[in-house]
N, CA, C and O atoms as a printed pandas DataFrame, in Angstrom:
     atom_number atom_name residue_name chain_id  residue_number  x_coord  y_coord  z_coord
0              1         N          MET        A               1  -29.923  -23.768    8.211
1              2        CA          MET        A               1  -28.942  -22.695    7.779
2              3         C          MET        A               1  -27.519  -22.792    7.764
3              4         O          MET        A               1  -27.174  -22.959    8.934
4              5         N          THR        A               2  -26.292  -22.764    6.838
5              6        CA          THR        A               2  -25.410  -22.511    7.070
6              7         C          THR        A               2  -24.811  -21.281    6.432
7              8         O          THR        A               2  -25.011  -20.914    5.274
8              9         N          HIS        A               3  -23.909  -20.580    7.504
9             10        CA          HIS        A               3  -23.563  -18.994    7.021
10            11         C          HIS        A               3  -22.019  -19.312    6.377
11            12         O          HIS        A               3  -21.165  -20.116    6.750
12            13         N          PRO        A               4  -22.021  -18.395    5.315
13            14        CA          PRO        A               4  -21.149  -18.769    4.851
14            15         C          PRO        A               4  -19.273  -18.175    5.813
15            16         O          PRO        A               4  -18.889  -17.406    6.693
16            17         N          SER        A               5  -18.727  -19.173    4.857
17            18        CA          SER        A               5  -17.032  -18.767    5.704
18            19         C          SER        A               5  -16.918  -17.281    6.111
19            20         O          SER        A               5  -17.702  -16.465    5.627
20            21         N          SER        A               6  -15.681  -16.800    7.247
21            22        CA          SER        A               6  -15.102  -16.039    7.043
22            23         C          SER        A               6  -14.508  -15.716    5.688
23            24         O          SER        A               6  -14.419  -14.554    5.294
24            25         N          GLU        A               7  -14.255  -16.369    5.246
25            26        CA          GLU        A               7  -13.191  -16.590    3.841
26            27         C          GLU        A               7  -14.187  -16.072    2.569
27            28         O          GLU        A               7  -14.030  -15.294    1.628
28            29         N          THR        A               8  -14.782  -16.530    2.828
29            30        CA          THR        A               8  -16.201  -16.881    1.533
30            31         C          THR        A               8  -16.125  -14.810    1.493
31            32         O          THR        A               8  -15.723  -13.867    0.810
32            33         N          ARG        A               9  -16.827  -15.144    2.747
33            34        CA          ARG        A               9  -16.877  -13.403    2.866
34            35         C          ARG        A               9  -15.969  -12.370    3.036
35            36         O          ARG        A               9  -16.496  -11.259    3.082
36            37         N          ASN        A              10  -15.092  -12.394    3.113
37            38        CA          ASN        A              10  -13.936  -11.542    3.019
38            39         C          ASN        A              10  -13.833  -11.663    0.539
39            40         O          ASN        A              10  -14.017  -10.756   -0.273
40            41         N          ARG        A              11  -13.575  -12.762    0.364
41            42        CA          ARG        A              11  -13.748  -12.858   -1.157
42            43         C          ARG        A              11  -14.542  -12.219   -1.427
43            44         O          ARG        A              11  -14.319  -11.402   -2.320
44            45         N          VAL        A              12  -15.841  -12.260   -0.813
45            46        CA          VAL        A              12  -16.931  -11.475   -2.237
46            47         C          VAL        A              12  -17.257   -9.820   -1.913
47            48         O          VAL        A              12  -17.922   -8.943   -2.466
48            49         N          PHE        A              13  -16.311   -9.924   -0.568
49            50        CA          PHE        A              13  -16.215   -8.026    0.075
50            51         C          PHE        A              13  -14.879   -7.449   -1.256
51            52         O          PHE        A              13  -14.759   -6.405   -1.896
52            53         N          VAL        A              14  -14.167   -8.585   -1.208
53            54        CA          VAL        A              14  -12.641   -7.975   -1.797
54            55         C          VAL        A              14  -13.096   -7.747   -3.330
55            56         O          VAL        A              14  -12.649   -6.698   -3.794
56            57         N          MET        A              15  -13.787   -8.408   -4.097
57            58        CA          MET        A              15  -14.500   -9.155   -5.203
58            59         C          MET        A              15  -15.504   -7.634   -5.926
59            60         O          MET        A              15  -15.586   -7.042   -7.002
60            61         N          SER        A              16  -15.980   -7.569   -4.850
61            62        CA          SER        A              16  -17.255   -6.344   -4.686
62            63         C          SER        A              16  -16.451   -5.007   -5.099
63            64         O          SER        A              16  -16.665   -4.101   -5.904
64            65         N          GLY        A              17  -15.611   -5.250   -4.340
65            66        CA          GLY        A              17  -14.759   -3.766   -4.024
66            67         C          GLY        A              17  -13.830   -3.572   -5.462
67            68         O          GLY        A              17  -13.462   -2.415   -5.667
68            69         N          LEU        A              18  -13.386   -4.701   -6.563
69            70        CA          LEU        A              18  -12.699   -4.877   -7.451
70            71         C          LEU        A              18  -14.050   -4.267   -8.442
71            72         O          LEU        A              18  -13.766   -3.579   -9.422
72            73         N          GLY        A              19  -14.642   -4.389   -8.310
73            74        CA          GLY        A              19  -15.554   -4.201   -8.963
74            75         C          GLY        A              19  -16.265   -2.972   -9.456
75            76         O          GLY        A              19  -16.316   -2.619  -10.635
76            77         N          ILE        A              20  -16.913   -2.238   -8.231
77            78        CA          ILE        A              20  -16.945   -0.953   -8.475
78            79         C          ILE        A              20  -15.916   -0.439   -8.401
79            80         O          ILE        A              20  -16.078    0.731   -8.053
80            81         N          ALA        A              21  -14.884   -0.690   -8.546
81            82        CA          ALA        A              21  -13.628   -0.419   -8.293
82            83         C          ALA        A              21  -13.264    0.520  -10.050
83            84         O          ALA        A              21  -12.997    1.697  -10.291
84            85         N          ILE        A              22  -13.445   -0.812  -11.029
85            86        CA          ILE        A              22  -12.894   -0.632  -12.087
86            87         C          ILE        A              22  -14.276   -0.295  -12.950
87            88         O          ILE        A              22  -14.149    0.002  -14.138
88            89         N          LEU        A              23  -15.641   -0.346  -12.325
89            90        CA          LEU        A              23  -16.214    0.696  -13.032
90            91         C          LEU        A              23  -16.147    1.833  -12.714
91            92         O          LEU        A              23  -16.848    2.474  -13.496
92            93         N          ILE        A              24  -15.579    2.622  -11.817
93            94        CA          ILE        A              24  -15.821    3.917  -11.754
94            95         C          ILE        A              24  -14.330    4.127  -12.283
95            96         O          ILE        A              24  -14.061    5.292  -12.579
96            97         N          GLY        A              25  -13.498    3.349  -12.418
97            98        CA          GLY        A              25  -12.364    3.740  -12.958
98            99         C          GLY        A              25  -12.407    4.069  -14.746
99           100         O          GLY        A              25  -11.744    4.836  -15.444
100          101         N          VAL        A              26  -13.738    2.898  -15.130
101          102        CA          VAL        A              26  -13.786    2.702  -16.738
102          103         C          VAL        A              26  -14.608    4.055  -16.860
103          104         O          VAL        A              26  -14.147    5.047  -17.425
104          105         N          PHE        A              27  -15.973    4.001  -16.230
105          106        CA          PHE        A              27  -16.613    4.885  -16.843
106          107         C          PHE        A              27  -16.948    6.215  -16.322
107          108         O          PHE        A              27  -17.615    7.030  -16.958
108          109         N          LEU        A              28  -16.521    6.392  -15.277
109          110        CA          LEU        A              28  -16.180    7.655  -14.638
110          111         C          LEU        A              28  -14.886    8.335  -15.376
111          112         O          LEU        A              28  -15.246    9.347  -15.978
112          113         N          SER        A              29  -13.945    8.161  -15.462
113          114        CA          SER        A              29  -12.612    8.159  -16.334
114          115         C          SER        A              29  -12.495    9.571  -17.556
115          116         O          SER        A              29  -11.788   10.579  -17.547
116          117         N          PRO        A              30  -13.173    9.245  -18.193
117          118        CA          PRO        A              30  -13.505   10.099  -19.185
118          119         C          PRO        A              30  -14.135   11.700  -18.839
119          120         O          PRO        A              30  -13.725   12.746  -19.341
120          121         N          PHE        A              31  -15.221   11.554  -17.856
121          122        CA          PHE        A              31  -15.230   12.412  -17.325
122          123         C          PHE        A              31  -14.033   13.489  -16.758
123          124         O          PHE        A              31  -14.015   14.624  -17.233
124          125         N          ALA        A              32  -13.220   13.163  -15.916
125          126        CA          ALA        A              32  -11.990   13.401  -15.527
126          127         C          ALA        A              32  -11.789   15.084  -15.954
127          128         O          ALA        A              32  -11.623   15.284  -17.157
128          129         N          SER        A              33  -11.793   15.764  -15.443
129          130        CA          SER        A              33  -11.163   17.613  -15.983
130          131         C          SER        A              33   -9.658   17.712  -16.509
131          132         O          SER        A              33   -8.685   17.539  -15.776
132          133         N          GLN        A              34   -9.586   18.020  -17.899
133          134        CA          GLN        A              34   -8.963   18.509  -18.638
134          135         C          GLN        A              34   -7.911   19.622  -18.024
135          136         O          GLN        A              34   -6.788   19.723  -18.518
136          137         N          LYS        A              35   -8.258   20.306  -17.116
137          138        CA          LYS        A              35   -7.850   21.269  -16.922
138          139         C          LYS        A              35   -6.800   21.096  -16.223
139          140         O          LYS        A              35   -6.806   19.901  -15.926
140          141         N          PRO        A              36   -5.543   21.785  -15.610
141          142        CA          PRO        A              36   -4.314   21.037  -15.462
142          143         C          PRO        A              36   -4.754   20.798  -13.685
143          144         O          PRO        A              36   -5.881   21.147  -13.335
144          145         N          ASP        A              37   -3.693   20.136  -12.554
145          146        CA          ASP        A              37   -4.068   19.779  -11.098
146          147         C          ASP        A              37   -3.348   21.217  -10.991
147          148         O          ASP        A              37   -2.901   22.004  -11.825
148          149         N          GLY        A              38   -3.474   21.196   -9.061
149          150        CA          GLY        A              38   -3.408   21.734   -8.318
150          151         C          GLY        A              38   -1.470   22.129   -9.095
151          152         O          GLY        A              38   -1.210   22.931   -9.992
152          153         N          LEU        A              39   -0.583   21.322   -8.406
153          154        CA          LEU        A              39    0.786   21.735   -8.805
154          155         C          LEU        A              39    1.031   22.248   -9.916
155          156         O          LEU        A              39    1.918   23.102   -9.902
156          157         N          ASP        A              40    0.231   21.879  -11.531
157          158        CA          ASP        A              40    0.888   22.540  -12.928
158          159         C          ASP        A              40   -0.329   23.957  -13.006
159          160         O          ASP        A              40   -0.734   24.344  -14.102
160          161         N          ARG        A              41   -0.718   24.496  -11.920
161          162        CA          ARG        A              41   -1.402   25.536  -12.481
162          163         C          ARG        A              41   -0.502   26.486  -11.811
163          164         O          ARG        A              41    0.138   27.226  -12.558
164          165         N          VAL        A              42   -0.306   26.623  -10.354
165          166        CA          VAL        A              42    0.384   27.213   -9.262
166          167         C          VAL        A              42    1.954   27.664  -10.332
167          168         O          VAL        A              42    2.588   28.699  -10.131
168          169         N          ALA        A              43    2.225   26.908  -11.136
169          170        CA          ALA        A              43    3.288   26.630  -11.719
170          171         C          ALA        A              43    3.324   27.472  -13.360
171          172         O          ALA        A              43    4.306   27.728  -14.057
172          173         N          GLU        A              44    1.939   27.740  -13.599
173          174        CA          GLU        A              44    1.768   28.312  -14.841
174          175         C          GLU        A              44    1.789   29.927  -14.672
175          176         O          GLU        A              44    2.231   30.821  -15.393
176          177         N          ASP        A              45    0.938   29.926  -13.062
177          178        CA          ASP        A              45    0.145   31.048  -12.891
178          179         C          ASP        A              45    1.045   31.750  -12.300
179          180         O          ASP        A              45    0.645   32.874  -11.995
180          181         N          LEU        A              46    2.699   31.385  -11.868
181          182        CA          LEU        A              46    3.676   31.713  -11.198
182          183         C          LEU        A              46    4.531   31.810  -12.467
183          184         O          LEU        A              46    5.291   32.779  -12.454
184          185         N          LYS        A              47    4.599   30.890  -13.768
185          186        CA          LYS        A              47    5.712   31.597  -14.284
186          187         C          LYS        A              47    6.961   30.663  -14.440
187          188         O          LYS        A              47    7.877   31.053  -15.164
188          189         N          PHE        A              48    7.053   29.457  -13.807
189          190        CA          PHE        A              48    8.073   28.517  -13.298
190          191         C          PHE        A              48    7.854   27.117  -14.152
191          192         O          PHE        A              48    8.668   26.203  -14.020
192          193         N          ASP        A              49    6.622   26.984  -15.108
193          194        CA          ASP        A              49    6.538   25.663  -15.755
194          195         C          ASP        A              49    7.895   26.076  -17.054
195          196         O          ASP        A              49    8.666   25.188  -17.417
196          197         N          GLU        A              50    7.944   26.790  -17.335
197          198        CA          GLU        A              50    8.623   27.214  -18.444
198          199         C          GLU        A              50   10.617   26.662  -18.353
199          200         O          GLU        A              50   11.455   26.373  -19.207
200          201         N          LYS        A              51   10.619   26.756  -16.848
201          202        CA          LYS        A              51   12.418   26.536  -16.219
202          203         C          LYS        A              51   12.324   24.980  -15.968
203          204         O          LYS        A              51   13.351   24.447  -15.548
204          205         N          ALA        A              52   10.922   23.981  -16.232
205          206        CA          ALA        A              52   10.901   22.453  -15.763
206          207         C          ALA        A              52   11.759   22.555  -16.983
207          208         O          ALA        A              52   11.804   23.220  -18.018
208          209         N          VAL        A              53   12.915   20.868  -15.946
209          210        CA          VAL        A              53   13.497   19.709  -16.315
210          211         C          VAL        A              53   12.742   20.086  -17.675
211          212         O          VAL        A              53   11.693   20.719  -17.795
212          213         N          VAL        A              54   13.604   19.492  -18.732
213          214        CA          VAL        A              54   13.419   19.147  -20.514
214          215         C          VAL        A              54   13.192   17.552  -20.116
215          216         O          VAL        A              54   12.120   16.965  -19.969
216          217         N          GLU        A              55   14.209   17.166  -20.021
217          218        CA          GLU        A              55   13.932   15.270  -20.124
218          219         C          GLU        A              55   13.262   14.772  -18.276
219          220         O          GLU        A              55   13.991   14.872  -17.289
220          221         N          HIS        A              56   11.771   14.260  -18.203
221          222        CA          HIS        A              56   11.608   13.727  -17.231
222          223         C          HIS        A              56   11.760   12.513  -16.974
223          224         O          HIS        A              56   11.684   11.565  -17.756
224          225         N          ALA        A              57   12.071   12.512  -15.414
225          226        CA          ALA        A              57   12.740   11.770  -14.909
226          227         C          ALA        A              57   11.759    9.645  -15.325
227          228         O          ALA        A              57   12.168    8.484  -15.347
228          229         N          GLY        A              58   10.302   10.419  -15.569
229          230        CA          GLY        A              58    9.503    9.218  -16.286
230          231         C          GLY        A              58    9.667    8.582  -17.658
231          232         O          GLY        A              58    9.282    7.465  -18.003
232          233         N          ARG        A              59   10.520    9.801  -18.612
233          234        CA          ARG        A              59   10.770    9.005  -19.120
234          235         C          ARG        A              59   11.779    7.991  -19.583
235          236         O          ARG        A              59   11.954    7.481  -20.689
236          237         N          LYS        A              60   12.508    7.810  -18.216
237          238        CA          LYS        A              60   13.044    6.224  -18.148
238          239         C          LYS        A              60   12.602    5.441  -18.034
239          240         O          LYS        A              60   13.127    4.507  -18.640
240          241         N          LEU        A              61   11.231    5.061  -17.163
241          242        CA          LEU        A              61   10.928    4.361  -16.750
242          243         C          LEU        A              61   10.367    3.154  -17.861
243          244         O          LEU        A              61   10.102    3.425  -19.032
244          245         N          PRO        A              62   10.232    1.692  -17.233
245          246        CA          PRO        A              62    9.879    1.374  -18.790
246          247         C          PRO        A              62    8.833    1.266  -19.339
247          248         O          PRO        A              62    8.825    0.796  -20.477
248          249         N          PHE        A              63    7.564    1.682  -18.685
249          250        CA          PHE        A              63    6.245    1.655  -19.244
250          251         C          PHE        A              63    5.870    2.827  -19.882
251          252         O          PHE        A              63    4.762    3.059  -20.365
252          253         N          PHE        A              64    7.011    3.686  -19.861
253          254        CA          PHE        A              64    6.695    5.321  -20.016
254          255         C          PHE        A              64    6.387    4.899  -21.820
255          256         O          PHE        A              64    5.673    5.757  -22.339
256          257         N          GLN        A              65    6.802    3.763  -22.791
257          258        CA          GLN        A              65    7.033    3.513  -24.619
258          259         C          GLN        A              65    4.938    3.161  -23.748
259          260         O          GLN        A              65    3.972    3.147  -24.511
260          261         N          ILE        A              66    4.873    3.079  -23.167
261          262        CA          ILE        A              66    3.164    2.470  -23.415
262          263         C          ILE        A              66    1.928    3.607  -22.492
263          264         O          ILE        A              66    0.707    3.455  -22.514
264          265         N          LEU        A              67    2.418    4.318  -22.006
265          266        CA          LEU        A              67    2.078    4.974  -21.399
266          267         C          LEU        A              67    1.838    6.697  -21.666
267          268         O          LEU        A              67    2.801    7.302  -21.197
268          269         N          ASP        A              68    1.106    7.368  -22.114
269          270        CA          ASP        A              68    1.689    9.049  -22.456
270          271         C          ASP        A              68    0.473    9.556  -21.480
271          272         O          ASP        A              68   -0.720    9.667  -21.759
272          273         N          GLY        A              69    1.234    9.861  -20.100
273          274        CA          GLY        A              69    0.217   10.862  -19.558
274          275         C          GLY        A              69   -0.869   10.125  -19.117
275          276         O          GLY        A              69   -0.642    9.006  -18.657
276          277         N          TYR        A              70   -1.838   10.477  -19.161
277          278        CA          TYR        A              70   -3.179    9.302  -18.316
278          279         C          TYR        A              70   -3.517    8.796  -19.712
279          280         O          TYR        A              70   -4.678    8.391  -19.654
280          281         N          ASN        A              71   -3.233    8.703  -20.429
281          282        CA          ASN        A              71   -3.865    7.302  -21.561
282          283         C          ASN        A              71   -3.126    6.439  -22.234
283          284         O          ASN        A              71   -2.050    6.306  -21.652
284          285         N          LEU        A              72   -3.202    5.731  -23.274
285          286        CA          LEU        A              72   -2.311    4.723  -23.844
286          287         C          LEU        A              72   -1.492    5.207  -25.199
287          288         O          LEU        A              72   -2.144    5.632  -26.153
288          289         N          ARG        A              73   -0.308    5.147  -25.250
289          290        CA          ARG        A              73   -0.034    5.667  -26.954
290          291         C          ARG        A              73   -0.936    4.721  -27.744
291          292         O          ARG        A              73   -1.657    3.846  -27.266
292          293         N          GLY        A              74   -0.750    5.099  -29.274
293          294        CA          GLY        A              74   -1.315    4.342  -29.964
294          295         C          GLY        A              74   -2.583    4.045  -29.984
295          296         O          GLY        A              74   -2.800    3.149  -30.799
296          297         N          VAL        A              75   -3.650    4.462  -29.362
297          298        CA          VAL        A              75   -5.015    3.602  -29.033
298          299         C          VAL        A              75   -5.887    5.700  -28.791
299          300         O          VAL        A              75   -5.760    6.581  -27.941
300          301         N          PRO        A              76   -6.649    5.559  -30.048
301          302        CA          PRO        A              76   -8.196    6.628  -29.972
302          303         C          PRO        A              76   -8.369    6.873  -28.223
303          304         O          PRO        A              76   -8.286    5.939  -27.425
304          305         N          THR        A              77   -8.605    8.217  -27.850
305          306        CA          THR        A              77   -8.610    9.127  -27.092
306          307         C          THR        A              77   -9.316    8.224  -26.389
307          308         O          THR        A              77   -8.912    7.679  -25.362
308          309         N          GLU        A              78  -11.161    7.912  -27.306
309          310        CA          GLU        A              78  -12.611    7.752  -26.449
310          311         C          GLU        A              78  -11.844    6.493  -25.723
311          312         O          GLU        A              78  -11.839    6.519  -24.492
312          313         N          ILE        A              79  -11.177    5.362  -26.399
313          314        CA          ILE        A              79  -10.830    4.432  -26.456
314          315         C          ILE        A              79   -9.918    4.388  -24.691
315          316         O          ILE        A              79  -10.256    3.811  -23.657
316          317         N          ALA        A              80   -8.726    5.244  -24.987
317          318        CA          ALA        A              80   -7.487    4.847  -24.544
318          319         C          ALA        A              80   -8.098    5.632  -22.853
319          320         O          ALA        A              80   -8.104    4.821  -21.928
320          321         N          THR        A              81   -8.362    6.450  -22.651
321          322        CA          THR        A              81   -9.082    6.721  -21.143
322          323         C          THR        A              81   -9.643    5.494  -20.058
323          324         O          THR        A              81   -9.166    5.097  -18.995
324          325         N          PRO        A              82  -10.589    5.177  -20.643
325          326        CA          PRO        A              82  -11.138    4.098  -20.038
326          327         C          PRO        A              82  -10.216    2.811  -19.373
327          328         O          PRO        A              82  -10.127    2.375  -18.225
328          329         N          LEU        A              83   -9.451    2.347  -20.925
329          330        CA          LEU        A              83   -8.525    1.802  -20.703
330          331         C          LEU        A              83   -7.389    1.485  -19.419
331          332         O          LEU        A              83   -7.032    0.595  -18.647
332          333         N          SER        A              84   -7.029    3.337  -19.924
333          334        CA          SER        A              84   -5.979    3.595  -18.619
334          335         C          SER        A              84   -6.849    3.122  -17.710
335          336         O          SER        A              84   -6.538    2.025  -17.247
336          337         N          GLY        A              85   -8.084    3.725  -17.212
337          338        CA          GLY        A              85   -8.873    3.707  -15.760
338          339         C          GLY        A              85   -8.407    2.428  -15.706
339          340         O          GLY        A              85   -7.504    2.180  -14.907
340          341         N          LEU        A              86   -8.942    1.387  -16.547
341          342        CA          LEU        A              86   -9.059   -0.244  -16.300
342          343         C          LEU        A              86   -7.655   -0.554  -15.902
343          344         O          LEU        A              86   -7.505   -0.890  -14.727
344          345         N          LEU        A              87   -6.504   -0.499  -16.734
345          346        CA          LEU        A              87   -5.325   -1.081  -16.226
346          347         C          LEU        A              87   -4.724   -0.206  -15.049
347          348         O          LEU        A              87   -3.814   -0.776  -14.445
348          349         N          GLY        A              88   -5.107    1.297  -14.520
349          350        CA          GLY        A              88   -4.631    1.725  -12.910
350          351         C          GLY        A              88   -5.042    0.796  -12.270
351          352         O          GLY        A              88   -4.319   -0.123  -11.886
352          353         N          VAL        A              89   -6.615    0.906  -11.987
353          354        CA          VAL        A              89   -7.558    0.097  -11.042
354          355         C          VAL        A              89   -6.217   -1.397  -10.755
355          356         O          VAL        A              89   -5.805   -1.694   -9.634
356          357         N          LEU        A              90   -5.768   -2.118  -12.076
357          358        CA          LEU        A              90   -5.673   -3.673  -11.600
358          359         C          LEU        A              90   -4.531   -3.683  -11.365
359          360         O          LEU        A              90   -4.240   -4.563  -10.556
360          361         N          VAL        A              91   -3.523   -2.958  -11.785
361          362        CA          VAL        A              91   -1.888   -2.607  -11.131
362          363         C          VAL        A              91   -2.292   -2.538   -9.968
363          364         O          VAL        A              91   -1.874   -3.509   -9.336
364          365         N          THR        A              92   -3.034   -1.723   -9.232
365          366        CA          THR        A              92   -2.869   -1.252   -8.022
366          367         C          THR        A              92   -3.481   -2.479   -7.191
367          368         O          THR        A              92   -3.041   -3.304   -6.390
368          369         N          PHE        A              93   -4.629   -2.207   -7.741
369          370        CA          PHE        A              93   -5.396   -3.716   -6.745
370          371         C          PHE        A              93   -4.524   -5.060   -7.038
371          372         O          PHE        A              93   -4.992   -5.934   -6.308
372          373         N          GLY        A              94   -3.181   -5.710   -8.000
373          374        CA          GLY        A              94   -2.662   -6.279   -8.162
374          375         C          GLY        A              94   -0.922   -6.099   -6.897
375          376         O          GLY        A              94   -0.221   -6.951   -6.351
376          377         N          VAL        A              95   -0.868   -4.381   -6.928
377          378        CA          VAL        A              95    0.259   -4.361   -5.750
378          379         C          VAL        A              95   -0.234   -4.484   -4.580
379          380         O          VAL        A              95    0.316   -5.190   -3.734
380          381         N          ALA        A              96   -1.197   -3.906   -4.381
381          382        CA          ALA        A              96   -1.751   -4.101   -3.067
382          383         C          ALA        A              96   -2.293   -5.452   -2.812
383          384         O          ALA        A              96   -2.317   -5.609   -1.592
384          385         N          TRP        A              97   -2.885   -6.841   -3.630
385          386        CA          TRP        A              97   -2.594   -8.076   -3.042
386          387         C          TRP        A              97   -1.851   -8.733   -2.879
387          388         O          TRP        A              97   -2.085   -9.792   -2.297
388          389         N          GLY        A              98   -0.855   -8.472   -3.232
389          390        CA          GLY        A              98    0.997   -8.592   -3.736
390          391         C          GLY        A              98    1.102   -8.315   -2.202
391          392         O          GLY        A              98    0.983   -9.304   -1.479
392          393         N          VAL        A              99    1.326   -6.990   -1.552
393          394        CA          VAL        A              99    1.930   -6.637   -0.559
394          395         C          VAL        A              99    1.181   -7.561    0.560
395          396         O          VAL        A              99    1.806   -8.411    1.195
396          397         N          GLY        A             100   -0.023   -7.354    0.720
397          398        CA          GLY        A             100   -1.111   -8.255    1.625
398          399         C          GLY        A             100   -0.694   -9.381    1.686
399          400         O          GLY        A             100   -0.585   -9.939    2.777
400          401         N          LYS        A             101   -0.268  -10.152    0.205
401          402        CA          LYS        A             101    0.050  -11.458    1.019
402          403         C          LYS        A             101    1.294  -11.853    1.311
403          404         O          LYS        A             101    1.555  -12.895    1.913
404          405         N          LEU        A             102    2.306  -10.851    0.802
405          406        CA          LEU        A             102    3.511  -10.994    1.771
406          407         C          LEU        A             102    4.205  -10.600    3.393
407          408         O          LEU        A             102    5.150  -10.873    4.134
408          409         N          ALA        A             103    2.786   -9.640    3.276
409          410        CA          ALA        A             103    2.476   -9.075    4.916
410          411         C          ALA        A             103    1.814  -10.505    5.602
411          412         O          ALA        A             103    1.901  -10.458    6.829
412          413         N          VAL        A             104    1.335  -11.446    5.226
413          414        CA          VAL        A             104    0.848  -12.692    6.327
414          415         C          VAL        A             104    1.584  -13.738    5.651
415          416         O          VAL        A             104    1.072  -14.805    5.986
416          417         N          ARG        A             105    2.437  -13.907    4.946
417          418        CA          ARG        A             105    3.133  -14.762    4.323
418          419         C          ARG        A             105    3.581  -15.263    6.070
419          420         O          ARG        A             105    2.811  -16.120    6.500
420          421         N          GLY        A             106    4.229  -15.013    6.648
421          422        CA          GLY        A             106    4.925  -15.954    7.432
422          423         C          GLY        A             106    3.834  -15.950    8.691
423          424         O          GLY        A             106    4.589  -15.844    9.657
424          425         N          SER        A             107    2.409  -16.010    9.244
425          426        CA          SER        A             107    1.980  -15.478   10.396
426          427         C          SER        A             107    0.668  -16.125   10.236
427          428         O          SER        A             107   -0.188  -15.867    9.390
428          429         N          SER        A             108    0.631  -17.153   11.336
429          430        CA          SER        A             108   -0.380  -18.521   11.169
430          431         C          SER        A             108   -1.835  -17.869   11.248
431          432         O          SER        A             108   -1.910  -16.737   11.727
432          433         N          PRO        A             109   -2.717  -18.353   10.917
433          434        CA          PRO        A             109   -4.102  -18.428   11.067
434          435         C          PRO        A             109   -4.591  -18.273   12.635
435          436         O          PRO        A             109   -4.273  -19.155   13.433
436          437         N          SER        A             110   -5.101  -17.526   12.917
437          438        CA          SER        A             110   -5.145  -17.428   14.996
438          439         C          SER        A             110   -7.046  -17.867   14.779
439          440         O          SER        A             110   -7.501  -17.508   15.865
440          441         N          ASP        A             111   -7.896  -18.266   14.186
441          442        CA          ASP        A             111   -8.777  -19.080   13.904
442          443         C          ASP        A             111   -8.502  -20.184   13.700
443          444         O          ASP        A             111   -9.357  -20.604   12.920
444          445         N          GLU        A             112   -7.694  -21.074   13.964
445          446        CA          GLU        A             112   -7.924  -22.589   13.295
446          447         C          GLU        A             112   -8.788  -23.328   14.026
447          448         O          GLU        A             112   -8.785  -22.774   15.125
448          449         N          ALA        A             113   -9.470  -24.179   14.067
449          450        CA          ALA        A             113  -10.062  -25.021   14.085
450          451         C          ALA        A             113   -9.294  -26.186   14.860
451          452         O          ALA        A             113   -8.640  -27.005   14.216
452          453         N          SER        A             114   -9.400  -26.263   16.521
453          454        CA          SER        A             114   -9.163  -26.860   17.648
454          455         C          SER        A             114   -9.909  -28.618   17.242
455          456         O          SER        A             114  -11.133  -28.729   17.184
456          457         N          PRO        A             115   -9.068  -29.740   17.018
457          458        CA          PRO        A             115   -9.525  -30.678   17.969
458          459         C          PRO        A             115  -10.564  -30.876   18.965
459          460         O          PRO        A             115  -10.342  -30.583   20.140
460          461         N          GLU        A             116  -11.203  -31.148   18.751
461          462        CA          GLU        A             116  -12.350  -31.609   19.874
462          463         C          GLU        A             116  -12.400  -33.062   20.082
463          464         O          GLU        A             116  -13.201  -33.543   20.884
């Protein structure tokens, strides 16, 4: 009986986690609350939301033309929220994977097989 290698187990673990995150991002995102989050609620309650800067810094970012809050511009709402959830999961995974690859680039594997 052969045991799967550590690399195979890690790959299965990561892909399973990514699959679960995608399922959550796509199928549960439409059920997110439409009520304002904590900071927005406090701003409304204390009436300083009218004093907010009109030109948001986020409007200067390159992806502002694509995203509108948590939705994609030009896509029907029923599809936009799950699609945004998918996009968010994939971008987050990609950034985390890239940072992980950069972090281990210079390190040598500790479990190299030694010649016997």
